[in-house]
C-alpha positions, 0 to 999 in steps of 0.5 A, a space after each residue: 760654354 758657360 755653365 750658370 747655376 741658378 738657385 730656385 730660392 732667391 738667396 745670395 750665393 754667399 749664403 748658399 755656399 755657407 749653408 752647403 758647407 755648414 751642413 751637407 744635408 741642407 742642400 738646396 735645389 738648383 738648376 744648371 743651364 748650359 749657355 
């Protein structure tokens, strides 16, 4: 089983992680699907 999380907003994973690590308050809604 591989868990894949897709961000609702079309942005690079690097940017997403950067934002999350830089500011925890700036969390983006993401959907995790079990494949």
